[in-house]
C-alpha positions as CSV (number, residue, x, y, z in Angstrom):
1,X,-56.6,-11.6,29.9
2,X,-57.8,-10.2,33.2
3,X,-61.1,-8.2,33.3
4,X,-60.4,-4.5,33.4
5,X,-62.5,-1.7,34.6
6,X,-61.7,1.8,33.3
7,X,-63.2,5.1,34.1
8,X,-62.4,8.5,32.6
9,X,-63.7,11.6,34.3
10,X,-66.0,9.4,36.3
11,X,-67.5,7.8,33.2
12,X,-67.3,4.0,33.0
13,X,-65.8,3.0,29.6
14,X,-66.1,-0.3,27.7
15,X,-63.7,-3.0,28.8
16,X,-60.5,-2.7,26.7
17,X,-58.8,-5.7,25.2
18,X,-55.3,-4.5,26.0
19,X,-53.6,-2.0,28.3
20,X,-49.9,-1.4,28.1
21,X,-48.3,0.4,31.1
22,X,-45.0,2.2,31.3
23,X,-43.4,4.3,33.9
24,X,-41.1,7.2,33.1
25,X,-38.6,9.1,35.4
26,X,-38.6,12.9,35.1
27,X,-35.2,14.3,35.7
28,X,-34.0,17.8,36.9
29,X,-33.2,20.5,34.4
30,X,-29.4,20.2,35.1
31,X,-29.3,16.5,34.1
32,X,-26.7,15.4,31.6
33,X,-23.4,13.7,31.0
34,X,-20.1,14.8,32.5
35,X,-16.9,15.0,30.4
36,X,-16.1,11.5,31.6
37,X,-19.5,10.2,30.4
38,X,-21.1,9.8,33.9
39,X,-24.7,10.6,34.2
40,X,-25.6,13.4,36.7
41,X,-28.9,14.8,37.8
42,X,-31.8,14.3,40.2
43,X,-35.0,12.3,39.6
44,X,-37.8,14.7,40.5
45,X,-40.9,12.6,39.7
46,X,-42.2,9.4,38.2
47,X,-45.1,9.4,35.7
48,X,-47.2,6.7,34.2
49,X,-48.4,6.2,30.6
50,X,-51.2,3.8,29.6
51,X,-51.8,2.8,26.0
52,X,-55.4,1.5,26.0
53,X,-56.9,-0.5,23.1
54,X,-60.5,-1.6,22.6
55,X,-61.6,-4.3,20.2
56,X,-64.9,-4.2,18.2
57,X,-67.1,-1.3,19.4
58,X,-70.3,0.3,18.2
59,X,-70.3,4.0,17.1
60,X,-72.2,4.8,20.3
61,X,-69.5,3.2,22.5
62,X,-66.8,5.2,20.7
63,X,-68.8,8.4,21.2
64,X,-68.9,7.6,24.9
65,X,-65.1,7.2,25.0
66,X,-64.5,10.3,23.1
67,X,-66.8,12.4,25.3
68,X,-65.2,11.1,28.5
69,X,-61.6,11.8,27.4
70,X,-62.2,15.1,25.5
71,X,-62.6,17.8,28.2
72,X,-62.1,21.5,28.5
73,X,-58.6,22.2,30.0
74,X,-57.4,18.9,28.7
75,X,-56.8,17.1,32.0
76,X,-59.1,14.6,33.6
77,X,-59.0,11.7,36.2
78,X,-58.4,8.2,34.9
79,X,-59.0,5.1,37.0
80,X,-57.9,1.6,36.0
81,X,-58.8,-1.5,37.9
82,X,-57.3,-4.9,37.3
83,X,-58.3,-7.7,39.7
84,X,-58.8,-5.4,42.6
85,X,-55.7,-3.2,42.0
86,X,-56.7,0.3,41.3
87,X,-54.5,3.0,39.7
88,X,-55.7,6.6,39.7
89,X,-54.0,9.4,37.8
90,X,-54.7,12.9,36.6
91,X,-53.8,12.8,32.9
92,X,-54.2,14.1,29.3
93,X,-54.8,12.0,26.2
94,X,-53.0,11.5,22.9
95,X,-54.8,11.1,19.6
96,X,-57.7,8.7,19.4
97,X,-57.0,6.1,16.6
98,X,-59.9,4.3,15.1
99,X,-60.1,1.4,12.6
100,X,-63.4,1.4,10.8
101,X,-65.3,-1.9,10.3
102,X,-68.5,-0.4,8.9
103,X,-72.1,-1.5,9.0
104,X,-72.8,-5.1,9.8
105,X,-76.0,-7.0,9.1
106,X,-77.7,-5.5,12.1
107,X,-77.5,-2.0,10.7
108,X,-75.2,-0.8,13.4
109,X,-71.9,1.0,12.6
110,X,-68.8,-0.7,14.1
111,X,-65.2,0.1,14.6
112,X,-62.7,-2.8,14.4
113,X,-60.5,-1.2,17.1
114,X,-60.0,2.0,19.0
115,X,-56.9,3.1,20.9
116,X,-55.7,6.1,22.9
117,X,-52.7,6.9,25.1
118,X,-53.1,8.5,28.5
119,X,-50.2,10.4,30.0
120,X,-50.0,11.3,33.7
121,X,-49.9,15.1,34.3
């Protein structure tokens, strides 16, 4: 997989193991189907969603992610870079899901994986 760089609110985050991207069209309020079944409406915007997953992380790395994506007002800037292509969005986050691994022989607490979804404002 390509090396990713990800920043949330200007804070560099650990490199994720997976990023799933999807684009969504936002339609006008009067969108719907006619009596003949044809779709009518107007596309008013396109928005991006990024599902980001990290592999094994220390508790300190998870705290850094949580602090960067938990902000007053809920919205923050997210920057993703893959091989020189940079995407910047203003977004909010969904729940942070964590799978616990526990303490390893080095006395450090680890998570098996952490994931969060970022949705463009």
